N, C-alpha and C positions, 0 to 999 in steps of 0.2 A: 530520662532516656536510658535504657538498659541495654547493654551489649554482651555478646558472647564472651566468656572468659577466656577461651583458648585463643582465638586469634583477632579479639576485638572487632567482630563483625556485627553490624546493626542488627538489634532484635526487635524493639518496640519503643515508641515514645509516646507521652501523655503531654498534651498541651492544654493549659487552662489560662486565658488571660485574665488580667486584675479587672479591668472594666467590665468584662462578662459576669465575673463572680459578684461584683458589687451590684451591678445592674439586675441580676437575677434575685439575689437576697432583698434588695430594697425596693425593687419596682415590680416584678413579676409574681404571678401566682405560685405557690409550692407545688408545682407540676411540671414534669418533664418526660419526655420520651426516650427510649433507648433503642438503637438499632444500629446495623452494620451494613456496609456495601463494599463490595470487592473493587479493589483498584484494577485498573486496566494497563498499568505501565509494566515494564519488562521484568521487573522484581516481585510482581504480584502482591499479595497482601491485603488486608482489610482494613477500612477506616470504621473505627467505633465512634458515636457520637451521642451526646446528651442535649436535647433541643427542648426550649421550652416555649412559652407564648407571651408577648408583652400586652399592654392594656388594649391594643387595636387588633387583637387576635392574630397577630402576625408571628414569623419565626423569630427566635432568639436563641442563638447558639451559646450553650453553656462551656461545653468542653469537648474535646475529640482526641483520638488516639489512633496510631497507626500500628497494628500488630500484624504477626505472621498468619494466623488463622483465627476464625470466629469459634472459639472453644470455651471451656469453663475456666481455664488458666488465664486466657485473655481478658474474659470478663472480669475476672477477680482482679486481675491487675488495673483493669480500667475503674472499677467500682470503688477500690481500696484508695486510689488517689482521689477520684471525685468526691468520696465522703471526708477525706483529709481537707480538701479544698472548701467545701460546704460547711463543714463543722457542725453537722446536724443530720438527723436521719428520719425526720417526720415530714416526708413528702408523699405525694401521689405520683407513682411511676407507671408508665404504661409500656407495654413491650409485647412480643409474641411470646409463645408458649415453649421456648427451648429449655430444655431442662438444665443445662448448664447455665444460662442467664438466670432462670428462676431460683436456683440454689444461690447463686452469687448475690443476687438482690436480697433474699432472706439472711444471707449472713452478713453483709455490710450495711443494710438498711432495715433492721429487724422490726422498727417501729413505723415503718412507711405502709401505705396502702398500695398494693400491687395490682394493676389491672391487665388483662390479656387483650390483645387487639381482636375485634369482633371478626374482622375479615378472615384472619388466620384461623379463629375458631369455627367460622362458617365453613371454611374449606374442609377441616377435619370432620366436621359435622354432616356436611352433604356427601362426603366420601362414603359415609356408612348408611345415610338416610337420604336418598337422592330425590325424594317426592317433593315437588315444587311447592305444595301448600305448607309443607314443614318449614321450608326456608322463609316464607313470608311470615309465619307464626314466630320463627326465630327472631326476625328483626323486629317484630312487635313486642316480644319479650325484652329484648336488648333495649329498646327505646322506650319502654313503659317508664314514665316519672315517678309512678307510685305503685304500692303494692296491689291495689285493686285491679289495675290494667294489666299487670304482670301475672296475676293469677288467672285472669280471665284468658289471656293468651295460653298460658301454659295448660290450663284445662282443656282447652280446644285441642292443643297439640296432642294431649293425653288420648282423646277420643280417636285420633288418627293412628297414632303409633306410641304404645307405652314405652318401648324401648327408647325411642328418641327423647321422650319426656325425661325418662330416668337417666339418660346420658347427661343431659344439661343441669339437671338437679344435682347430680354428683360433683359439679364443678362449683366452687364456692361462688354465691351469687355476687359478692362484692367485687369479684374480679371482671364481671362482665355484663350485668345487668345494672341499668341506670338507677333504678330505684333504691338500690342498695348502696350507692355510691357515698363517700364522704362528703358532706355538705359544706364544711368550713373552708374547703379550697377552692369552690366555685368552678369546677372544671366538669363539665358534661361529656367530654370526649370519650368515644367508645372505639376509635380506631387510632393508628400510631400514623395517621397521615403526616404529622408534623415532621417526623424524621424522614418519611418518603419524600416530602417537599425539599427537606434539606439536601437530600441526596441528588435530587434532581438540580437544586441550586448550585452545586458544586461539581456538575457532572463534567464541565470543561476542564477541570483540574485533575480528574482521576486518572489520566494518562501520564502525568509527570512523575518524575523521581521524588524520593521522600522529601528531601531538603526544598526543592521548588513547590512541592504541594503544600508543605507547612507554611512557607512564606505567601504562597498564593491565597491560602486561606486566611491568614492574618490581614492581608491587604483587603480581601472582600468584607471580613468582618469590619475592619477599621473604616472602610468607605460606607458601610451600612450604618454605623453609628453616626456618620456625620449627616447622610441623608435623611435619616429618621428623625434626628433631632431637629434639623432644620425644617422638617414638615409640619412641626406643630404650629408654626406661625400661621398656616392656613386653616386650622382648625376652627370652625364656627360654633362648636358646641363644647360642653366640658367633656365630652367623651369622643372617642376617634370616629373617622368616617364610617368605618365598618359597622361598629356599634350603633351608630346613629341610623343607619339603613336598617338594622335590625329592629330597632326600636320603633321606626316608622312602620314597618310590616306588622309588628304587634299591635300598634295602635289601630291601623286599619282593622285587625281581627276584632279588637276589643269594641268595635262598633255594634256588634250584634250580641253583646252581653247586657244584662240588665242589673243594675246596682240597687241595693237597699241598705242603707246605713243602719247600724245597730249601736252607733255611740262609742267614743273612745278610740277613734280611728279603726275601728272594727266594721267590716261590711260583709253582707251576703251577696255574692255574685252569682246570677243565674246564666249559665251557657246552655241553651236549649232547655232540657228538662232536668239538668243536673245543677246542683247548688254547691258552690264553693265559699267556705269562709276564708277572708282576707284579713289580715293585720298589718297596717301600714307602719306601724311603730317596730314591730319585730321582724319586718320584711319576710313574711311567711303567707303562704297560700296552700289550701288543701290539696291541690294538685302536685306539689312539692317541685315544680319545675323553677320556680323562683330561688328556693333554697339551694338547689343543685347548680344552677347556672349563675346566679348572681345579677341577672338582669330580670326585670318585671315580665311576668308572663301576661297573657291577655286578659286574665281576671284581676289581677292586681293593677294592670294598666287601666282597664274600666274603672276601677275605684279611684285611682289617681286623677283621672280625667273628670270624674264627678266632683272632686273637690277643687278643680281648676288649677292643678299644679303641673309642673313638668315631669314627664316620665324618667327623663335623664337624671334627675335629681335622685332618683330612688334606686340607681344603678349601685352595685358594689363598689368599694374604692379601689379594687383592683383594675377597673375599667376607666378611672378618671385621668384627666390629662396630667395632673401633677405626677402620678405614678409612671406614665409614660416618659415624662421629661426626666425624671430620676433615673430611669432604666437606661437611658442613653446619654446621660450627663458625663460619664467617665471619658477620659481621653486616652487615645493610644499613642504612645511615642513612635514617630517615624524611625526607620533603621535605614542603614546604608545598604549598598548593594551587595548580593550574595559572594561576589568575587573578590570583596574585600575582606572576607572573613579569614581568620588563621587557619591552617590545616591542622586537623584534630587527630590525623591518622586512624580514622574510622573506616573500616571497610564496608562497602555495600552488601546487602543480603544476597545470596546465590540467586543466579537467574533462574526463573521458573517459565519456561516456555513448553506450552502443551502442544501435541500434535495437532495440525490443521491451522486454519486461518484463525486469528484471535478474534474473540467475539466482543463487539463493541456495546451491544444492547442486551439486557437482561432477558431472561426467558419469561414470558407472561403467562398468566394463567388462561384457560380457555374461554372463560367469559369475562376477560378483563378487556376493557376497551384499548384499541391502539392508541398511541400518543397523537396529541393534536398536530404536531409538526412531522408527523411520518409521511413519507412519500408513497402515494397510490401506486401499487404494483398489480397490473392486470395478471391473471392466471393464463398460461399458455394452453391453447387447446389445438390438438392436432386435426388438421384439415383431412387426413386419410381415415383415421379409426374413430375420430370424435372423443378420444379420452383426454384427460387432463394431464399436465406435467410434462409434455414433450410436443415437438413440433413434428411436421411431416418428414423432414430430413432424418430424424433419428427414429421413425415409427419402424417397428418391426412386424407389424400385422398386415394382413391383406386388405385391399380397399373394401369398403362398406358396399354391399349389393344395392342398397337402397340409393346411393349415389349414382350408380349406372343407371338405375331406373329412372330416377330424377333428371339425368341428362338425356335419356331417350325421350322421355315425356317433354321436355323443354325444347328438344329438337324438332318432334313432331308438331307442337304448338307453334313454333315459329315457322314451319313449312306451311301450315293451314293458314296462318295469319298473312303470309305472302301471298298466298292463292286469293285470299279474300281481297286484298289490296289490289291485286291486278285486275281480278273482276270488277271491282268497284271503278277502277281507273278506265276500262274498256266501255262500261256502261256510261260513264260520264262523257267519254269521248262521243259515243253514239248519240247521246242525247244533245250534245253541243252541236254535232252535224246536222241533226234533223231540224234543231232550231235555225240553223243558217239557211237550209233549204227552204223552210217555211217563210223566212223573211225575203229570200229572193224571189219567190213566187208572188208575193204581195207587191213587190216592187215591180215585176213584170206586169201585172193586172193593172197596178196604177199608171204605168206609161201607155197601155193599150187605151184605157179610157181617155188619156189626154189627147192621144193621136186621133181618135175617132171624133173627139168634139172639135179638134182643129180642122179636120177634113169637112165636117158638116158644115162650118162657118164659111168655108171657101166655096162650097157649091151654092150656098144661098146668094152670095155675092154676085 
């Protein structure tokens, strides 16, 4: 923790727990993402974090820091402390394209492979080239696992817009395209969603003060270690549940591939009209998806099924159950309540209150989906002028003429309908009256016949 020299005011703090460091170095892939999120408390500030992935492709927090602002000086402080904790600089690092962050990564991790988040890169790309077909080709180029598919997508982009093609080619390919990623780290990630998920995981703590925030994060990490370590008892495979689900999907896709053995654990796998050589000893496939991801692709899965072996046995060691247990094997020491700590005479940072109501949710992109737990809010439409954004009470415009016309038409229609109803009622009454008169006439005729017959009988007697 560093303080202001003049009045011992809190400036920034770096937190890295020993079980997190040992779990990352011994059980996780050498990959982590870097990002920062603004704090919502009365003192402001930014929380910087380094987040990796464990064997079941879940979040694993390595370290975090609380600084005044997200700038080059803050990132240099964070990466310097992180480098001292990790004692190595050969990692795959994912981040956005901030100039201060990019320079700090190249300074403290010069031997690492630095990737840029594809979502941030796309936002900059479509601001200059908004054509929709170019965005589709961009994702095809980003996700292409081999050079053939990458060149195919980029050549098609070149036919639509040469400037867009040159814009992407000027960026180093190993920072954004999957086919150029370093294969030994078994990380195919093209976005920084690991850090975004971490920021959402700690969202309920971001309104607290610095000391409570640090302690709350420590407790969440401690509880996560306990629950994740206990969950391995329910694993039915040598890999995690998420990896097993992904393997099952790959196995389903492998049913449509044809395998022809070449000997020496080498095979030719036909996917439609395309042929892919597969080597089960070297764990390689011509599509390069197996080398980059560490999980068998559908071509290698077809070859594994052909020799009647389990696909999970050919997953990289980073996905095995043993690695997961090692990751969460460390123990966190419980701490007493914060009120029992000694007073250190450290002053809090100055209050930072911006004008207006404090914002609790971040500003989202135009094409970004709303959060799943967001409350549905209906847009207000004025019943007077039919515009959006205000109601009739706050309307400053004259009534719409069409509304008066509709009111007159509705009034006339209601009047004609009433006339029709009265006419129908009168005709029904007249009809009923005529029917009653006809019945009465029939009764009178019947009575006359009976009387005549009775009188004729009397005269005969």
